[in-house]
VOPAGU-2260 file (C-alpha; in pm, 1 decimal, decimal comma):
REM VOPAGU-2260
SITE   aa  ch    i         X         Y         Z
SITE  LEU   A    0    9312,4    3285,1    3003,5
SITE  CYS   A    1    9265,8    3300,3    3379,6
SITE  MET   A    2    9098,9    3522,7    3635,1
SITE  LYS   A    3    9342,1    3753,4    3811,2
SITE  GLY   A    4    9457,5    3614,3    4144,3
SITE  HIS   A    5    9381,6    3255,9    4046,7
SITE  TYR   A    6    9585,2    2966,0    3911,3
SITE  GLY   A    7    9724,4    3004,6    3560,8
SITE  ALA   A    8    9882,1    3350,6    3550,6
SITE  PHE   A    9   10228,8    3197,0    3506,8
SITE  ILE   A   10   10131,5    3058,2    3166,7
SITE  GLY   A   11    9851,9    3277,8    3034,0
SITE  ARG   A   12    9687,7    3615,8    3036,7
SITE  THR   A   13    9465,9    3740,2    3316,4
SITE  PHE   A   14    9136,5    3925,2    3335,6
SITE  GLU   A   15    8959,3    4089,9    3628,5
SITE  ASN   A   16    8602,4    4073,1    3501,4
SITE  LEU   A   17    8389,5    3931,8    3221,0
SITE  LYS   A   18    8421,4    4246,7    3011,6
SITE  GLU   A   19    8802,0    4215,4    3013,3
SITE  TYR   A   20    8771,5    3845,6    2936,4
SITE  ALA   A   21    8545,6    3913,3    2636,8
SITE  SER   A   22    8801,4    4162,7    2503,8
SITE  LEU   A   23    9080,4    3905,8    2536,8
SITE  VAL   A   24    8872,4    3646,0    2353,2
SITE  GLN   A   25    8806,4    3890,0    2070,1
SITE  GLU   A   26    9175,3    3981,8    2058,0
SITE  GLN   A   27    9277,6    3616,5    2033,4
SITE  LYS   A   28    9021,4    3554,4    1760,4
SITE  ALA   A   29    9152,9    3852,3    1562,6
SITE  GLN   A   30    9501,7    3703,1    1586,4
SITE  GLY   A   31    9382,0    3376,5    1430,0
SITE  ALA   A   32    9310,8    3155,8    1731,4
SITE  ASP   A   33    9031,1    2901,4    1694,1
SITE  PHE   A   34    9000,2    2795,0    2057,1
SITE  ILE   A   35    9027,8    2942,9    2404,3
SITE  LYS   A   36    9171,6    2764,0    2705,6
SITE  ILE   A   37    9034,2    2878,2    3039,1
SITE  MET   A   38    9183,2    2801,5    3379,7
SITE  ILE   A   39    8891,5    2740,8    3615,9
SITE  SER   A   40    9045,4    2550,4    3908,1
SITE  GLY   A   41    9374,5    2487,5    4080,1
SITE  LEU   A   42    9588,5    2180,4    4032,1
SITE  MET   A   43    9646,8    1872,4    4242,2
SITE  ASP   A   44    9858,2    1889,6    4556,8
SITE  PHE   A   45   10084,7    1593,6    4482,8
SITE  ASP   A   46   10167,6    1555,3    4851,5
SITE  ARG   A   47    9805,4    1531,8    4968,1
SITE  PHE   A   48    9547,7    1313,8    4793,4
SITE  GLY   A   49    9216,3    1487,9    4732,0
SITE  VAL   A   50    9352,8    1839,1    4780,9
SITE  LEU   A   51    9366,0    2110,1    4513,9
SITE  SER   A   52    9579,1    2422,9    4523,1
SITE  GLU   A   53    9251,7    2616,1    4503,5
SITE  GLU   A   54    8886,5    2541,4    4445,0
SITE  GLY   A   55    8712,9    2612,0    4117,2
SITE  LEU   A   56    8552,2    2934,8    4005,0
SITE  PRO   A   57    8179,5    2979,7    4076,6
SITE  PRO   A   58    7956,6    2783,6    3835,4
SITE  GLU   A   59    7788,8    3097,5    3701,5
SITE  ILE   A   60    8127,8    3248,3    3608,1
SITE  ILE   A   61    8234,0    2922,6    3441,8
SITE  ARG   A   62    7916,4    2917,9    3232,5
SITE  GLU   A   63    7968,0    3279,5    3122,5
SITE  LEU   A   64    8331,8    3221,8    3025,1
SITE  ILE   A   65    8228,1    2932,9    2802,2
SITE  HIS   A   66    7929,0    3120,2    2659,5
SITE  ILE   A   67    8131,1    3429,6    2567,6
SITE  ALA   A   68    8392,0    3228,2    2377,7
SITE  HIS   A   69    8128,7    3014,9    2204,0
SITE  GLU   A   70    7947,4    3330,2    2091,7
SITE  GLU   A   71    8269,8    3426,6    1913,7
SITE  GLY   A   72    8275,8    3087,6    1740,6
SITE  MET   A   73    8563,3    2956,7    1952,4
SITE  ALA   A   74    8597,0    2607,4    2097,9
SITE  VAL   A   75    8666,4    2608,4    2472,6
SITE  MET   A   76    8916,2    2389,6    2657,8
SITE  ALA   A   77    8913,1    2405,7    3037,6
SITE  HIS   A   78    9192,3    2329,8    3282,1
SITE  ALA   A   79    8966,1    2183,0    3549,0
SITE  ASN   A   80    8995,0    1958,2    3852,8
SITE  GLY   A   81    8733,1    1873,7    4111,2
SITE  ALA   A   82    8393,4    1718,4    4044,7
SITE  ARG   A   83    8176,3    2026,4    4093,0
SITE  THR   A   84    8396,7    2246,6    3873,6
SITE  ILE   A   85    8398,7    1985,0    3597,2
SITE  GLU   A   86    8023,9    1932,5    3628,5
SITE  ALA   A   87    7964,5    2308,7    3593,9
SITE  ALA   A   88    8192,1    2328,5    3288,2
SITE  ALA   A   89    8019,7    2033,9    3119,9
SITE  ALA   A   90    7677,4    2181,0    3192,9
SITE  GLY   A   91    7801,1    2504,3    3035,6
SITE  GLY   A   92    7893,6    2321,7    2715,7
SITE  VAL   A   93    8272,0    2316,8    2744,7
SITE  ASP   A   94    8432,8    2131,1    2454,5
SITE  SER   A   95    8709,7    1958,9    2650,3
SITE  ILE   A   96    8831,1    1909,4    3004,4
SITE  GLU   A   97    9206,7    1905,1    3054,2
SITE  HIS   A   98    9326,8    1697,5    3354,1
SITE  GLY   A   99    8994,7    1628,5    3528,4
SITE  ALA   A  100    9117,0    1490,6    3861,1
SITE  TYR   A  101    8884,3    1398,8    4148,0
SITE  GLN   A  102    8567,1    1330,2    3955,8
SITE  ASP   A  103    8256,4    1150,9    4074,4
SITE  ALA   A  104    7956,8     983,9    3910,5
SITE  ASP   A  105    7775,5    1314,4    3860,5
SITE  SER   A  106    8063,8    1492,3    3687,5
SITE  LEU   A  107    8133,5    1191,7    3465,0
SITE  ALA   A  108    7765,3    1173,6    3370,2
SITE  ALA   A  109    7756,5    1547,3    3296,7
SITE  MET   A  110    8052,3    1513,4    3058,3
SITE  GLU   A  111    7900,5    1210,1    2886,7
SITE  THR   A  112    7568,2    1389,5    2839,0
SITE  ALA   A  113    7736,4    1702,7    2702,6
SITE  GLY   A  114    7971,5    1513,4    2470,2
SITE  THR   A  115    8274,6    1663,6    2643,6
SITE  VAL   A  116    8616,6    1536,5    2538,4
SITE  TRP   A  117    8823,7    1438,1    2843,1
SITE  VAL   A  118    9200,1    1487,9    2808,3
SITE  PRO   A  119    9320,8    1330,3    3136,9
SITE  THR   A  120    9697,6    1392,3    3098,9
SITE  VAL   A  121    9773,6    1098,6    3328,0
SITE  SER   A  122   10144,2    1125,3    3242,0
SITE  THR   A  123   10169,5    1432,3    3463,4
SITE  VAL   A  124   10087,5    1206,4    3758,4
SITE  GLY   A  125   10209,6     865,4    3646,3
SITE  ASN   A  126   10555,7     992,5    3554,9
SITE  LEU   A  127   10605,3    1123,4    3909,5
SITE  ARG   A  128   10608,8     773,4    4055,4
SITE  GLY   A  129   10942,6     674,8    4200,8
SITE  LYS   A  130   11098,0    1017,9    4148,9
SITE  GLY   A  131   11103,9    1116,1    4516,8
SITE  ARG   A  132   10986,1    1470,4    4451,1
SITE  PHE   A  133   10642,3    1422,4    4606,1
SITE  CYS   A  134   10475,0    1189,0    4854,2
SITE  GLU   A  135   10471,3     852,0    4674,8
SITE  ALA   A  136   10148,6     736,8    4842,2
SITE  ALA   A  137    9967,3    1053,9    4737,0
SITE  VAL   A  138   10094,6    1034,8    4377,9
SITE  CYS   A  139    9984,1     671,5    4346,2
SITE  ALA   A  140    9644,7     747,8    4499,9
SITE  ILE   A  141    9586,2    1034,8    4254,6
SITE  LEU   A  142    9682,5     814,1    3961,2
SITE  ASP   A  143    9466,5     523,3    4079,6
SITE  SER   A  144    9168,3     754,7    4129,0
SITE  THR   A  145    9199,2     897,4    3777,9
SITE  LEU   A  146    9244,4     555,1    3618,9
SITE  GLU   A  147    8936,8     427,6    3801,2
SITE  ASN   A  148    8730,0     721,7    3676,1
SITE  LEU   A  149    8860,3     669,8    3322,9
SITE  SER   A  150    8754,0     306,5    3334,2
SITE  ARG   A  151    8399,9     422,7    3424,0
SITE  TYR   A  152    8378,8     701,8    3166,5
SITE  ARG   A  153    8188,5     614,2    2849,7
SITE  GLY   A  154    8241,1     947,3    2675,8
SITE  LEU   A  155    8513,8    1080,1    2448,0
SITE  ILE   A  156    8877,0    1056,7    2561,4
SITE  ALA   A  157    9180,2    1211,3    2391,2
SITE  PRO   A  158    9549,1    1161,7    2470,8
SITE  GLY   A  159    9744,7    1465,2    2585,7
SITE  THR   A  160   10061,4    1460,9    2791,2
SITE  ASP   A  161   10075,2    1820,2    2915,3
SITE  ALA   A  162   10426,8    1808,0    2770,6
SITE  GLY   A  163   10670,4    2038,0    2942,4
SITE  ALA   A  164   10532,0    1955,3    3286,4
SITE  TRP   A  165   10782,6    1811,4    3533,6
SITE  ALA   A  166   10879,5    1454,2    3428,5
SITE  VAL   A  167   10689,4    1486,5    3099,9
SITE  PRO   A  168   10945,2    1588,2    2835,9
SITE  HIS   A  169   10834,2    1687,0    2487,6
SITE  GLY   A  170   10812,3    1375,9    2270,3
SITE  SER   A  171   10716,3    1159,5    2569,1
SITE  ARG   A  172   10532,2     839,1    2474,0
SITE  THR   A  173   10399,1     752,7    2818,9
SITE  GLU   A  174   10033,7     857,5    2792,0
SITE  GLU   A  175    9880,7     567,8    2597,9
SITE  PRO   A  176   10041,6     292,8    2814,0
SITE  LEU   A  177    9901,1     463,0    3123,4
SITE  LEU   A  178    9557,1     492,6    2964,5
SITE  ALA   A  179    9576,3     122,3    2882,5
SITE  LEU   A  180    9594,6      56,1    3259,3
SITE  ALA   A  181    9238,6     192,5    3275,7
SITE  GLY   A  182    9133,0     -40,5    2995,0
SITE  ILE   A  183    9127,6     239,0    2737,3
SITE  ALA   A  184    9226,3      82,8    2404,3
SITE  GLU   A  185    9417,5     308,0    2166,2
SITE  ASN   A  186    9146,1     271,2    1901,9
SITE  ARG   A  187    8897,3     428,7    2142,3
SITE  LEU   A  188    9096,5     751,7    2174,2
SITE  VAL   A  189    8999,3    1061,4    1980,1
SITE  GLN   A  190    9313,8    1148,4    1785,9
SITE  GLY   A  191    9419,1    1379,6    1508,2
SITE  THR   A  192    9343,8    1741,3    1435,8
SITE  GLU   A  193    9067,8    1672,9    1184,0
SITE  LYS   A  194    8876,9    1437,3    1415,4
SITE  ILE   A  195    8894,1    1682,8    1703,2
SITE  LYS   A  196    8789,9    1973,9    1482,1
SITE  LYS   A  197    8480,6    1776,7    1378,2
SITE  ILE   A  198    8389,9    1732,6    1744,7
SITE  PHE   A  199    8449,8    2100,8    1822,0
């Protein structure tokens, strides 16, 4: 689910205000969903290191989106990039952060404190290397930055390829080797539906 006029409309449903969002959450729950994914920031500009396609939603909106879904008994995943957006989501009790580019010590600490699962999807960046589609220096800098943050993170990490993204075909087995570059051993990863359900 994403706010109208912001990143995510191509893949999900949009809402204009919190009342509409709450209705969509209730509709999804009635249809059997057990989690909600919210889009709360843009994505990386793969030609310019440190740049997002758009900044994150205001922290107070992020907190309300998470709260509304939690009140319905739903786990909340957040497509989020940028330290302040991630910090706001973690403070709001988000269950997992998908992607999580451009973090800093404060956002990492907020996730650790909250018990947030980080799903870094490094394949979406790592698999772009050498393809010539984007600026190679920017792609490598984004990957290096994420791997460095992963090596510093002491919280929960789960593999997730964002399969279907460009250069990440379904069935791709490139995520764990990339995570290993950050010193993340496979036995440290949160894996399997039952394990993740226990966390959520």
